[in-house]
N, C-alpha and C positions, 0 to 999 in steps of 0.2 A: 467636285471629285476629290480635291486636295483634302477637304475636311473629312471625307469618308475614309480616305487612306490613313490619315492621322488617327482617326478614331479606332480603326481596326488594329493599327500598329500597337496602340495602348492596350487593346483587349488582349492581345497575345503576349504582351511582356509582362503584365502585372500579374503575380501569382494569386491563386484563389485563397479565400479565407477558409479556415477549418469549418467542418459542417456539423458543429454542435452535437457530437456524439452519435450521429446517425451512421449505420453500418449496413452494408449489403449482406443479407442473410441467405439469399438464394438468387440465382440468376440463370435463366434458360435462354440460350442464344440459338438462333437459326438463320437461314438465308431465304430471301425471297427475291428472285432475279439477282440484281447486282446490289441489293440493299441488305442490311442486317436488321434482325428483328430481335427485340429483347422483352422479356417478361421478368421483371426484377422485384424481389421482395426487400424492403429495407425496415429497419427498426432502430430506435434510440433507447430501447430497454423497457419503455412503457407504452409506446405507440408503434404500430406496425402498419405499413402501407405498401401497395403494389402498383408498379409502373408498367405500362405497355408503351413501347416506342419503336419506331422504324427510323433508320437513318442510312444515308449514303453520301458518297462524294458529290461535289458540285457538278461534275461531268456525268455522274450516274444517275441523277434524279431530276425530275421537273415537277414544279408546283403549279397548281391551278386553284383559283378561287371561284366557287359556284355560288351565285346568287339563288336563294330559295324563297324569295318573297311571293312567288306564285304557287308555292307548295308543290312543285312538280315531284319533289322527292320526299318520301314519308320518313326516311331515316339515313343514317350515314352508310349503312350497307348498300341501300338502293342507289344512293349517289355515287359511290365507288364502282358498283357493278355496272350501272348504266352508262358511266363515263369511261369504262374500261381502264380505270386507275388501279394502282397497286394497293393503296391504303388511303385512309382519310380520317379526319376528325371534324367536329364541329368547328365553326369559325369565330367571328366577332360577335359583339353584342347587338341586340335587335330590339325593336318595339313590339308590342303585342300583335301588331298586324304583319310582323316579320321583316319590316323595312329595316335597313341597317342603322346602327348608331355609330357615327364616325365614318371615315374614309372606307369606301368599299369599291374596288376596281375588279371586274370580272371579265376576263378575255378581251381586254382592251376598252371596255365600256365603264365609264364612271357612274356607278350606281348611286353613290352618295358621296358629297364632298368632304374634305377634311374638316374636323371638328376641333374646338379648342376646349378641353376639359382635362382636369388633373388626372383622372383615372385613365384616359386615352393617351397614354404617354409615349407609345411606341407605334411604329409602322413596320410590318413585314411586307416586302414587296418583291415583285419579279421584274427585272429590267433585262431585255435581250436574253431571256431564259436563265439568267442568273439571279439567285435569291439575294436579298439583303435585309438587314434588320438594324434600324436606327431610331433614336429619339426623334420625336415629331419635329423639333426645331431643326434637325439635320436632314429632313426629308425634303427632296426637290421633285416635284412632280413634272415629268415630261411625257410626251406622247408615246415614248417607247416602253413606259411602264405598263405592262399587260394586266397584272394582277397585284392587288394590294388589300391589306386588312389593317385597319387602325385599331389598336386594342391596348390592354394594360392591366395591371402595371408590369414593369420589368421584374423578373424573378432573379435573374443573374446578369451582372454587368461586369465586364473586365475580369471575369472568371471568379468573382466573389459574391457573397451574400449582399442582397439589397436590404438596407436598414429601413425601419419604419413600416414594414408591411403588417397587415392585420394578422394577429395571432389568437383571435378569439372565436373563429368560426371555422369548423372543419367541413369540408365539402369536396366532392369530386372536382378535379381540376384538369384543364387542357392547356398545352403549351407548344410552342414552336422554338426550336433551338439551333445553335451553331456550336460545334465543338472547336477546341484549339487546333485540331488537325484539319479543320476546314470542312468537316462533314456537316450536313443539314439534316434535321429530322423533325418529326412530330410525335407527340406523346400525350398520355393521360396518367393521372394518379388518383387513386381512390384510397382514402379520403383524408385529407390534411388541411391545415390552415395555410394561407399564403406565405407566412413567415416560415413554416415548416417546410413547404415545397422549396423555397429558396435554399434552405439549408440542405435539403435532400439533393438538389440538383448540383451542388458544389461539392458532393462527395467525390474525392479524387479518382476513385476506382469504379464509379457508377457505371461507366461505359468502357469497355475494354478498347474501343476505338478512339478514345481520347476524352479528356474532361471537358465539361461544358464551359464555353466562354461567354455565351449570352443566351438568354432565354426570355420570351415574352409570354405572359399569361394571356390566354384567349378566354372566351366565354366558358363558364363552368357550371356547378350545380347540376340541375336536371337536364342541362344542355349537353353535358359531357358524354361524347361518344367516340369510339374508336372501331374501325373495321379494316382488317387486312385480308385481302383476297389472295389465297394461295392454294389452288387445287382443291383437294379434299381435306385440307388442313387450315381452314381460315381461322382467324382470331377475331372474335366479336365481343365488344363490350358496349352494348347499345345505350343511347341517350334515352331519356324518359319523356321527351316532348319533341314536337316538330320544331326545328331550328331555322333561323333566317339565312344562313350561309354555311358553306363548307370549305375546308382547305384539303385539297387532295394531293397526294404524292404519286407519281408515275415513274417507271423506269425510263431513262433517256433512250431514245431510238439509237441503235448502233450506227456508227459512222461508216 
């Protein structure tokens, strides 16, 4: 616990690195329950990309991981709708038979144990209904962790760009993030390299709710999918294939 507290203290104190010329050119903002929804277009003058994201305070949102190795959900829209969630994205990496690659905990059940691989550098987890995001070496599994996804690479750390990310392959991307103001969220971006997404997510005014302090890359490419359930105005950006697991966001029940 002391290590985690020190880690987040560093995250909030170190300023972000400039985002390599990327600027927000259009932002659409709306509400969904207690959460905020953004559709953001960004450009660096030669490349344009679009982000879909939903975010809320730690007391306003709840996260769940759904294992889909049994193919009970055909897409993220079905996973969100049948789970009565607010929004969802595809989750972590998986094998051709949809079994997970790396740690996957779903509703208290360990579906797959922690793995040691350079790419699987981070763990997003839920402990006592509170989300967390740490490097693998700082993750401590206990029985009160109800949901977790091991994935990577990190896209933002300590509010700054992560160096050394691949800059040669553009593709749709999925990510989970924490802002400097303590909000948590999920999002997708179509279509950029990992290095470009790192730069984009460190744009100071990307989110009016606060700049991003940490972000972890989830599975991408044809797996990338986003769905927001909101009455007669849903937002859907579907994946192109059946995926092995999902990360869902719901509004917290009022106390």
